[in-house]
C-alpha positions as semicolon CSV with decimal commas, in nm:
position;residue;x (nm);y (nm);z (nm)
1;M;12,897;4,096;2,544
2;A;13,223;3,905;2,498
3;G;13,282;3,590;2,702
4;I;13,592;3,396;2,797
5;R;13,562;3,176;2,485
6;D;13,568;3,489;2,267
7;V;13,886;3,605;2,441
8;A;14,044;3,262;2,387
9;A;13,953;3,260;2,016
10;Y;14,082;3,616;1,964
11;A;14,413;3,536;2,138
12;G;14,445;3,197;1,966
13;V;14,476;3,004;2,292
14;G;14,263;2,763;2,492
15;V;13,994;2,864;2,740
16;G;14,197;2,706;3,022
17;T;14,497;2,925;2,937
18;V;14,281;3,237;2,951
19;S;14,141;3,123;3,285
20;R;14,488;3,066;3,430
21;A;14,606;3,407;3,309
22;L;14,306;3,600;3,443
23;N;14,290;3,416;3,775
24;K;14,670;3,389;3,818
25;T;14,633;3,021;3,902
26;G;14,908;2,869;3,690
27;Y;15,195;2,934;3,454
28;V;15,129;3,134;3,138
29;S;15,419;3,259;2,925
30;E;15,472;3,633;2,900
31;E;15,405;3,629;2,526
32;T;15,074;3,446;2,571
33;R;14,976;3,672;2,859
34;K;15,028;3,977;2,635
35;K;14,803;3,824;2,366
36;I;14,531;3,761;2,624
37;D;14,561;4,115;2,763
38;E;14,526;4,255;2,409
39;A;14,220;4,037;2,350
40;V;14,061;4,149;2,679
41;K;14,109;4,516;2,582
42;A;13,999;4,472;2,221
43;L;13,679;4,286;2,317
44;N;13,616;4,494;2,631
45;Y;13,586;4,169;2,821
46;Q;13,447;4,209;3,173
47;P;13,522;3,908;3,396
48;N;13,239;3,771;3,606
49;E;13,370;3,874;3,947
50;L;13,131;3,648;4,135
51;A;13,241;3,345;3,934
52;R;13,607;3,437;3,970
53;N;13,577;3,478;4,347
54;L;13,392;3,148;4,381
55;Y;13,665;2,981;4,176
56;R;13,932;3,131;4,403
57;N;13,726;3,065;4,718
58;R;13,710;3,438;4,787
59;S;13,433;3,686;4,856
60;G;13,609;3,989;4,703
61;I;13,548;4,186;5,023
62;I;13,797;4,319;5,280
63;G;13,690;4,440;5,624
64;V;13,834;4,769;5,750
65;I;13,811;4,862;6,119
66;V;13,894;5,208;6,256
67;P;13,816;5,371;6,592
68;D;13,588;5,649;6,468
69;L;13,488;5,744;6,112
70;E;13,408;6,101;6,223
71;N;13,775;6,157;6,303
72;P;13,936;6,328;5,998
73;F;14,249;6,111;6,015
74;F;14,055;5,785;5,993
75;A;13,806;5,927;5,744
76;K;14,093;6,015;5,509
77;F;14,262;5,678;5,567
78;M;13,934;5,505;5,485
79;K;13,888;5,710;5,168
80;Y;14,225;5,606;5,025
81;T;14,196;5,248;5,149
82;E;13,862;5,205;4,968
83;M;14,010;5,355;4,651
84;E;14,311;5,122;4,661
85;L;14,092;4,816;4,725
86;Y;13,874;4,911;4,428
87;R;14,185;4,926;4,210
88;Y;14,238;4,558;4,290
89;G;13,874;4,476;4,219
90;Y;13,786;4,447;4,588
91;R;13,515;4,610;4,798
92;A;13,533;4,727;5,158
93;V;13,308;4,662;5,455
94;V;13,381;4,938;5,706
95;C;13,306;4,974;6,074
96;N;13,418;5,186;6,365
97;T;13,457;5,065;6,721
98;V;13,349;5,380;6,904
99;E;13,096;5,286;7,176
100;I;13,079;4,927;7,041
101;S;13,310;4,686;7,224
102;N;13,272;4,368;7,017
103;R;13,311;4,499;6,661
104;V;13,657;4,342;6,614
105;E;13,534;3,998;6,719
106;E;13,231;4,034;6,489
107;M;13,456;4,110;6,190
108;I;13,680;3,813;6,271
109;H;13,367;3,599;6,283
110;L;13,276;3,724;5,932
111;M;13,619;3,610;5,812
112;E;13,558;3,268;5,963
113;K;13,228;3,249;5,773
114;N;13,413;3,343;5,448
115;V;13,219;3,668;5,415
116;L;13,548;3,861;5,434
117;D;13,879;3,765;5,272
118;G;14,085;3,963;5,523
119;L;14,102;4,261;5,757
120;I;14,279;4,596;5,763
121;V;14,275;4,722;6,121
122;G;14,353;5,057;6,283
123;V;14,245;4,960;6,635
124;D;14,392;4,773;6,930
125;P;14,383;4,392;6,905
126;P;14,133;4,171;7,087
127;D;14,248;3,928;7,356
128;E;14,488;3,643;7,279
129;K;14,212;3,383;7,262
130;I;14,044;3,565;6,972
131;L;14,375;3,639;6,798
132;K;14,449;3,267;6,784
133;R;14,140;3,223;6,565
134;L;14,293;3,428;6,282
135;K;14,330;3,210;5,973
136;K;14,305;3,475;5,701
137;P;14,526;3,778;5,628
138;V;14,522;4,075;5,865
139;V;14,723;4,395;5,815
140;S;14,751;4,656;6,088
141;M;14,782;5,032;6,053
142;D;14,991;5,166;6,343
143;R;14,883;4,896;6,592
144;N;15,063;4,587;6,720
145;W;14,857;4,274;6,652
146;G;15,140;4,030;6,715
147;E;15,443;3,912;6,524
148;K;15,239;3,738;6,251
149;V;15,048;4,052;6,149
150;P;15,230;4,307;5,927
151;V;15,215;4,665;6,056
152;I;15,215;4,980;5,845
153;T;15,327;5,284;6,039
154;S;15,472;5,632;6,001
155;D;15,833;5,718;6,077
156;S;15,772;5,793;6,446
157;K;16,143;5,836;6,519
158;K;16,177;6,105;6,251
159;G;15,844;6,261;6,354
160;G;15,960;6,292;6,715
161;R;16,287;6,449;6,604
162;L;16,112;6,703;6,379
163;I;15,880;6,806;6,663
164;A;16,162;6,836;6,917
165;E;16,382;7,036;6,678
166;R;16,099;7,279;6,603
167;I;16,028;7,330;6,975
168;I;16,398;7,392;7,044
169;E;16,418;7,643;6,756
170;S;16,115;7,827;6,894
171;G;16,290;7,895;7,225
172;C;16,020;7,733;7,440
173;R;16,125;7,602;7,784
174;N;15,813;7,449;7,939
175;I;15,617;7,208;7,718
176;L;15,279;7,047;7,779
177;M;15,247;6,722;7,581
178;I;14,899;6,566;7,567
179;E;14,888;6,205;7,445
180;G;14,631;5,932;7,401
181;R;14,640;5,677;7,682
182;T;14,755;5,335;7,561
183;Y;14,731;5,004;7,743
184;I;14,963;4,800;7,522
185;R;15,288;4,890;7,347
186;Q;15,222;5,057;7,010
187;P;15,452;5,167;6,719
188;F;15,365;5,536;6,755
189;E;15,493;5,550;7,116
190;E;15,846;5,585;6,978
191;R;15,751;5,937;6,872
192;S;15,661;6,068;7,219
193;K;15,962;5,894;7,374
194;G;16,188;6,064;7,121
195;V;16,035;6,408;7,182
196;K;16,080;6,376;7,560
197;Q;16,435;6,247;7,536
198;I;16,559;6,517;7,296
199;L;16,389;6,802;7,483
200;R;16,516;6,691;7,823
201;E;16,868;6,661;7,679
202;H;16,834;7,032;7,595
203;G;16,715;7,121;7,944
204;I;16,353;7,177;7,838
205;S;16,080;7,078;8,084
206;V;15,818;6,832;7,953
207;I;15,484;6,783;8,128
208;S;15,299;6,470;8,011
209;A;14,920;6,455;8,025
210;E;14,677;6,197;7,887
211;V;14,342;6,171;7,713
212;E;14,145;5,855;7,644
213;W;14,268;5,708;7,314
214;N;13,922;5,601;7,196
215;V;13,732;5,924;7,273
216;L;13,793;6,138;6,966
217;S;13,525;6,408;6,979
218;Y;13,609;6,778;6,959
219;E;13,396;6,847;7,271
220;Y;13,597;6,600;7,478
221;Y;13,925;6,745;7,351
222;A;13,817;7,100;7,441
223;Q;13,725;6,987;7,794
224;M;14,063;6,821;7,841
225;V;14,253;7,122;7,709
226;E;14,062;7,346;7,953
227;K;14,151;7,108;8,237
228;Y;14,521;7,086;8,156
229;L;14,568;7,458;8,088
230;D;14,417;7,523;8,432
231;L;14,652;7,271;8,593
232;F;14,964;7,382;8,405
233;D;14,915;7,754;8,344
234;D;15,287;7,830;8,315
235;V;15,352;7,633;7,992
236;D;15,475;7,825;7,689
237;A;15,410;7,553;7,428
238;V;15,179;7,259;7,367
239;Y;15,248;6,948;7,156
240;V;14,933;6,748;7,066
241;G;14,758;6,575;6,776
242;D;14,602;6,807;6,517
243;L;14,245;6,788;6,650
244;L;14,362;6,858;7,002
245;A;14,572;7,143;6,863
246;V;14,265;7,303;6,704
247;A;14,076;7,262;7,034
248;C;14,371;7,420;7,214
249;M;14,363;7,719;6,979
250;A;13,991;7,769;7,044
251;V;14,039;7,753;7,422
252;A;14,333;7,995;7,401
253;E;14,127;8,242;7,198
254;K;13,844;8,224;7,453
255;R;14,093;8,301;7,731
256;G;14,257;8,585;7,542
257;I;14,587;8,399;7,502
258;Q;14,777;8,513;7,192
259;I;14,917;8,246;6,960
260;P;15,210;8,219;6,901
261;E;15,320;8,519;7,113
262;E;15,203;8,381;7,451
263;L;15,149;8,015;7,367
264;K;15,302;7,813;7,086
265;I;15,135;7,499;6,948
266;I;15,265;7,215;6,733
267;G;15,045;6,932;6,607
268;Y;15,088;6,590;6,455
269;D;14,905;6,427;6,160
270;G;14,891;6,704;5,898
271;L;14,512;6,708;5,869
272;D;14,345;6,957;5,634
273;I;14,173;7,129;5,927
274;G;14,512;7,270;6,025
275;K;14,519;7,481;5,708
276;F;14,193;7,659;5,787
277;V;14,262;7,787;6,139
278;N;14,422;8,124;6,205
279;P;14,715;8,115;6,223
280;P;14,764;7,793;6,022
281;L;14,884;7,504;6,235
282;T;15,247;7,402;6,250
283;T;15,240;7,022;6,236
284;V;15,417;6,706;6,129
285;K;15,227;6,546;5,842
286;Q;15,174;6,173;5,806
287;N;15,141;6,039;5,451
288;I;14,792;5,889;5,489
289;P;14,746;5,796;5,119
290;Q;15,076;5,607;5,123
291;M;14,983;5,427;5,446
292;A;14,651;5,319;5,292
293;K;14,827;5,198;4,976
294;C;15,081;4,997;5,175
295;C;14,802;4,835;5,380
296;V;14,610;4,731;5,068
297;D;14,917;4,619;4,869
298;T;15,029;4,409;5,165
299;I;14,697;4,233;5,217
300;M;14,677;4,159;4,843
301;H;15,024;4,001;4,855
302;L;14,914;3,790;5,151
303;L;14,601;3,678;4,967
304;D;14,817;3,574;4,671
305;G;15,028;3,358;4,902
306;D;15,336;3,580;4,899
307;T;15,560;3,482;5,191
308;E;15,819;3,757;5,136
309;I;15,628;4,021;5,329
310;E;15,794;4,309;5,516
311;M;15,645;4,281;5,864
312;K;15,703;4,649;5,945
313;Q;15,670;4,911;5,672
314;V;15,749;5,272;5,759
315;C;15,605;5,571;5,570
316;D;15,776;5,909;5,565
317;V;15,664;6,224;5,752
318;E;15,735;6,592;5,696
319;L;15,721;6,917;5,892
320;I;15,456;7,164;5,778
321;K;15,548;7,514;5,895
322;G;15,246;7,718;5,995
323;G;15,207;8,017;6,223
324;T;15,150;7,852;6,560
325;M;15,517;7,776;6,634
């Protein structure tokens, strides 16, 4: 098996030059870098990741925190995040916070002990006292963790407009909108505000209802849909997240309500489950792979000391026309 000295001899440079090029720890001319890259490929050189990480004072591991890994949105986000981290030679330690209140603090503690090089988070932040302990890179997916933490989000303004326009086109006049309850201001709230504003400008009634943000089970969603359809039985359309939309379709079928003739439904997220219900779900799709890539690219830039970081990065959304609206 080839070692770093073999690479240096093949490229005709010193061992220190090879080390600087591979670890990105100093200047190496473009011409020399190309020679080293050719030598690495020709010799099939595999760097000792443990040694490299020790040299860079890194563990090679990023923590990823999401609310619930059973939820299809976060499962898909985790899949692409892990793939992107692997592309950079990093591994992921994953946890969900459902039913466990101190997971975020535990992961921050692992950063302090140098077990983790950074965090990608898709959950609400801990209290200010814990946030002040952050010394390593943190990137947030759709959550506000303060002005020093970059946030990757979807285009909520466009998403809200697409939803409102589709509802207006459908001719609906009385909308039930079920949202996750939030306790601090979050980037995605711009979407629901936009939907309400546009619909009310067109004289369309909007009824707002809430579910707990951190209870993501199908059973809970079905119970809440039952409750709100009993309370607001005169609605002609429902706007909810995709999982709630599927629960709504099941409840409507049980009650003999025809979709879309008697009740129209529009979702948000663009999860695969929406393709397999009948009729297929009309929804606004978030670009989850792109969001995962942006989170990983950003934390890698932070680890490399890049100070020119966009603190808010917005990923595009698109309307997927199904048969529910």
